[in-house]
N, C-alpha and C positions, 0 to 999 in steps of 0.2 A: 476563642476568636484568634489568639496568638498562633495556635496551631494551624488554623485555617489559613491565615495570612502567609505562614511559612510554606504550606503546601501549595498555595497559588503561585508563589514565587520560586518554587522548585527546591526549596531548602529542606531536603528530607531530614537531615540530622537535627536541624532546629525544630522541625515539626515533631520528630520523635521525642525530643527532649520535653517539649511542652506537653505532649500527650502522656508522657511517663507519670507526671505528677497527677494529672486528672485521672487517668486510668487506675492509679493506685487507690483513689478515694471513691471513684464512681465507675468501676469496670463495666457496668452494664447500662450506663447512660446512653440513650439513643445517639446524641450528638458526639460523644466520645467514640462510640462505635462507627459512626459515619466518617469521622475524621481518620480513625484507625484504618478503615477499609481503603481510604484514599492513599494512605501510606503504604499498605500492603500492595496495592496495584502498582505504585511507582517502583516497588521492588520486584516486580513481575510475579508476585505471588497471587495470581489472579483468582484461583479457586478459593483460597482463604479470604481474599477481599470480598468476593461475592457472598460467601457464607456469613462474614461479619455483617455485611450490609443487609442481609436478610434478617439477622437478629434486630437490627435497628428498625426495619420497616414493620416488623411484627408489633413493635411498640407505637409506630406512628404510620399506620396504613393509609391514612388519607392525606399525608403531607406530600405535596407535589415535589418539594425540594428533595426528598429522599428518593423518589422514584426517578428523578432527574439524575441523582448521583448513581443510582443503580444502572441507569442506562449508560452513563459514561463508563462505569466499571465493566459492564458487559462488552461494550465497544472496544475497550482496551484489551480484553480477553480475546477479541475476534469474533464474538457472537453477535453479529450485527442484526440478526433478525429479532433475538430477544431484546437487544438494546433498543431497537426501533419501538417495540411494543411498550417497553418500560417508559420511554420518553413521550410516546404518544399518551400514555396513561397520565404522565405528569402534566402534559398540555391540557387534557381533559379535566384534570382536577383543578388546575389554575390556568385558564386560558390567557391571562395577562402576563405570564412569566416568559419574558422575551428570550432569555437564554436557553430555556427548555426547548422553544421552537427552533432556535439555532442549532442546538445539539441534535435535534430530531432531523433537521436539514442535513447535518453532516452525516449521520448514520444513513439516511436515505440515499445520499450520493454513493456511500460505500456499498449499498445494495443495488446500485445502478437503477434506482427508481427516480430518475432525474426530474420528471415533471412534478412528482410529489414533493421532491426536495426543494424545487423552486418555490412551490406554494408555502411550504413551511418557512423558508428563508424570507420570503416577502412578508409573511406574517410577523417574523421576528423584527424585520425592519420597520414595519408599520407601527409596532409597539415601541421600538427603540431606534429612532433614526440615527442615533449615535452608536449603534452597535457596528463597529467598524469591520469586525471579522465577518459578520453576516453580509454586509454590503460587498466586501471583497470576494466572498464565496459566490455571491451572485454574479459578480463580474467574471469569476471563473467559469460560470455556467455559460455566459456569453461566448467565451472562448471555446467551450465544448461544442457550441453550435457553429463554430467557425466565424463568429461575428468579432473579429479581431480589433478592428478600429473602435467599435463600441466598448469592448473590454478595456482597451488602453485608455479610453476617455474616462471610464468609470474609475479605473485605478488612479488616474491623475487627479480626478475630482476628490477622491477620498484623501489623497496626500496633501492637497491644498487645505483641507479642513483639519487633518491630523497627520502631520509629517512623520510620527513614529508608527504608523500602521504598517507593520512588518509584512503582513500578508499581501498588502498592495504593492509594496516594493518587490516582494518576490514574484507576485503576479506579473509585474512588468518584465522582470528578468526572464521568466519562464515563457513569455511570448515568443522569445527568440527572434522576433522581427524588429526589436528595439534596441539600439545601441545608446547606452546612457551617455548624457553630456557631462562636461566638467562640473556644472552646477548641481547635477543629480548626484554625483559622487560626493561633493562637498555636503550636500543635504543629508545623505546617508551617514556620512562620518560623524556629522553633528547628532543625528538621530540615535546613532549607535551608542552614544555617550549620555543619552538623556536618562537622569535618574528616575524619572516618572514612568518610563516605558516598561512594559511587562517583559518577563524573560522570553516568552513566545515571540514578541515583537523583536527583541534584541537579537534573537537567534535568526529570524527570517531576514531582518535587515542585513545581517552579516553575510548570509548566503547570497543576497542580491548584490551587495557591495563587492564580494569576491568576483561575481560574474562581470561586473563593470570594470574592476581593475584588470581582469583577464582581456577584456576586449580592448583595453588600452595598453596591452602588451606588458603590464606590470606583473609578471608571473610570481615573483617571489612574494610581493605584497599580497597578491591574491591568495596564495597558499597559506600565508600567516593568518589572514582573516578566516579562512576555511578552518584552519586548526582551532582558532578561537571559537568559531561557531559550533564546531562539533564537540569541543570541550564543554561548552555551555550546556549543550543538549545531553551529553553524557553525564553531566553532574546531576541531572534529573532522574535519568533512568539508565542503568548500566546494562551491559550485555554479558551473559555468561557463555563464552565461545565453547568451552569444554562440555557444559551441559547440553548445549544445542547439538554438538557433534554426537554425543551419546544418544540423544533422543533419535537422531537420524539412523545411527547404527542399529538401535533397537527396532525401528520400523522395518528397516531392510531385513533384519534377522527374522522378523515375523512373517515376511513374504518369500523366504527362501527355504525350501523351494516354493514356487508359486502355488497357492492353494487351488483346489478344484473351483472353477468359476461358474458364473451364471450362464444361461443360454447364450451360445455364441453369436446370436443375431443382435443381441441387445447393445445399443450404444451407437449405431451407425449414424445417428442424427448429430453427433457432437464431435467437435475437433477441439482438443485441449492445446493451448499454447502456453508453454511454461519456460521460465528462464530466471536469471537474476534481473533486477531492474537495469535499464540502460543497455540492454543487449539486443535490441531490435525487435522485441516481442510486438510492440504496437505497430510496427511496420509490417510484420508478417500478418497480423490480423487485418490490417488495412488491405493488404494484397487479397487475402481471402475474402473479405467482405465486399470487395469489388466484383466478385463472382455473382451471377444472377441467382445462384442456389444457396448463398450463405449469408446468414445474419451475424454480424459482429456484435456480440453481446457485451464485451468488455470483461472486467475482472469480476467475476461472480463469486459470491461467498458460499455457494450452495454445496460443493463437495465436502469441505471440512465441516459444514453444519450437518450434513447427513451423517457423517462419522460421528459427530458429537452427539446427535440424536441416539445413535446406537449405543454410544458409551453410556448415556443416561439410562437408556432402557435396560442395559445389562448391569448397571451400577458398577462399571469397571472401565478404567481409562483405556483409550486406544494406545497401542495396538494389543493390549493384553487379551482381548476377546477374539483376535483373529483366528487362533488355533481352533476355536469352538465352532467357527462358521461353516455352514454347509452351502452347497451350490444355491439351494433355494433361499438362504439368508442373503447371499450376495445378490441374487436377483431381485430380492425385496428392496435392497439398498439402491440397486441400479435404477429400478422403476421409481423409487421415491425421488432420486435425483432428477429423473426426466419429468416427473410430475412437478417438481419445484421450478423447473426451467421451461415449462411448456409455453410460456408467453413469448419466448424467443423463437418459436417455430410457427407463429401465426401467419407470417408472410412468406417465409422461405423454409425449405425443409431441413436445412443443416445450420447449426449455429457454432460459434466459437466461444470457449470459456477461457479467458486469459488471466486467470488468477495465478500470479507468478510462482508462488511457493507450492503449487500443486506438483511440482517435480518430486516433492517428498512422498506423494501418494500415488506414484505410478503403479505400484503393486495393487493397491486398492482399486485404482481405475480399471486395471486389467481384470480383476476379479469381479467387479461390479457391472462393467460395461465393456465386454470383450471385443465389440466391434468398433469402439471409439479409436479415433486416431490421436496420437500424442506427438506434437511437435516440440522439440526442445531447442530453443534459440540460444546460440553461443556466439560469443564475440571475443576478441583478444582479452585476456584476463586483465592486463594492465589498464587497457582502455575501460573495460567494464568497471573494475573496482574504483579507478579514479573518478569515473563519471558518477558512480554511487556516492562517493565522498563529497563531490562538489554540488550534489542535488539536495535540495531541501525536501527530504523524504520523511513523511510522518510514520511512526511505528516501525521503522526499520533500524533498530538501535545498533546492529552489527555494522553500520556504515560509519561509525564514529572514529575508529582508529584503523590504521593500515593492517595491524595484526589481526583484529577481528574481521575485516574485510577479506583478508587472505584466508583465514580459517573457514569462513563462510563459503568462499569460492571453492576451496579444496573439497568441502563437504558436498557441494553442488556437482562439482566436476566428477568426483568419485561415484556418486550416486547415479548420475545420468549415464555414465560410462557403463556401469553394471547393468542398468535398465535396458540400454541399447543392445547389449550382448544377450540379455535374457529374452527381450520382446522385440527383436529386430524387425519383425514385419508390421509392428504397430507403433513403433517409436522412431521418429525421423530426426536426425541430427542436422539441424540447420545451422549453417555457418554464415554469419553477417558478411565476412570478407568475401566469400564465394558469391553472394548476391551482388555485392559491389562490383566484382570482376566481370560477371556475366549475367546481368539481371534476368533476361528473358529465359535463359536455360535453367536458372535456379527456380524461377517461378513455375515453369513447366514441371519441374521435379516435385515442388510442393503440391501442385494440382494433382499430378499422377498419384502421389502418396495418398491424397485425400479422395481419390476416385472421382475427381471432377474433370470434365472436359476443359480444355484450354479456352480462355476468352481474353481477347486483347486488353479489355478493361483492367485486368489484373496486373498487366505491365504498366498501364497508365493509372496506377492506384491513386496518385495525387489529385486526380480530377474527380474522385468519388466524393460525393457530399453525404456525410453521416456524422453523428455525434462521436467524438473521440475523448474519453475522459482519462487522460494520462499526461505525464509531463511531455510526451512526444506529440501532442495533439497538433502543434503548428508544424512540426517537421514532416509529418506524414501527408500534409497537404502541399508539400513541395516535391519537385522531382528528386530522384534518389541522389544522394551526394554523401561524400565522406565526412563524418563528424568527428574524426579522431582529434584528440588534443594532446595526448601525452608528449609527443615530440616537441611541442612548444616549451614544455617545462624542463626538458633535458634531465640533468643530474638531480634537479630538485626532487624528482620522484624516485630516486634511488632507494630511500627507505621502504617504499611500497614494492619496488622490485625485489629487494631483499626478502620482504615478507612472503612474496609470491615464489621465492626460489628462481627468480629470473636473472639473466645477466645484467650487470649495471651498465649505466650509460657510458658510451665510449664516443 
């Protein structure tokens, strides 16, 4: 129980200390194993966490709580499909478990299965009307559908009942149509010190408070609150920048030179949109989805899941098996991807896949789907990294420090530069600043690259009615405008400039 409380509050060291005593006496006890799997997950040892949880489930195969835990572990590892199956099984075993329905709703949103997600979240709220995070996520879904006023009303209702609901404060901040009032700032400052608030609430409140302080031109105060929020998040789960850089280099080496690929015609149905967060990828997808031939599918998990399937089939991690692949193998994977994404082509012949980190898999995309188009969205590195730092991004732990952000940016920049050089006819280097300077000309370039005829609706993208599940959902429903912020902070961002090897503020 003590270890569980420590894990819930994000105190990994305390949890490890408590588990050490229990593990020494009862190393195979299923509850000890369950707690230990959570600790391993927080340390980013996802494979070990899942294997440990499997040992626990073998002892308690009908325990809904154990399948719920497995679902959260799989979700943390990025395997949203298996996570969804595990959580659905937990709900089937114990239909009254509200938090399992909530977790299922979360995973379904990550799979872009929004209608199913809403049903699961509504079930969670019906079982537990005081499940604040479920209610906040339902409000997020209202925003996804463009129902901004209703979303704001629901967030405000939540906060009247429970002022420490961090997801509601952040939801208001992320609407971007709301300027917080002085009393809002005061309420957030009080809530941020509430000893009964969870660490998740405290982190989210601080990100929202930082946005409110920025809107009030209190830039130094905003930056201090952001540093606090990111430090709290980092205390729960650290990022190993050197290990990530190594993994990117290993993937690049596996596809250099490019392997013999699948049939050249495969993949013409898909446009991949990749980038770092906060680089204009949602804007590009909105432009393309305004075309009569394109369905904007959002951030689909299917590509990495197909690669994971092959890793399990070969019992070998990606990319170790790349050298053994033949053209027929790549074609099999390409067709598997198209099979998984078929629902996005029911109404329009082409769809977008906007999972941001697919930039790491450009070599695999070219081998699996040779006719696919890949758009790499880039923005000024200072603006990009600072926007990531000030955004409450789940499962993006590289955003917590300037050094980690700079390292991640440099890995991205180096990788896509090589990809553009190697696959110039199928990789488009889209610059956000060029779009701002001459919108119609850049839209025409994008459409030409995608072999799509020009349609005026693509320039008037903000008038397109569709679901947008990203932090930029509100922005892309507005006419194009400059969203840069770094200039406001001046020399306060010199540490980030230094990390990026950029000139200091003058």
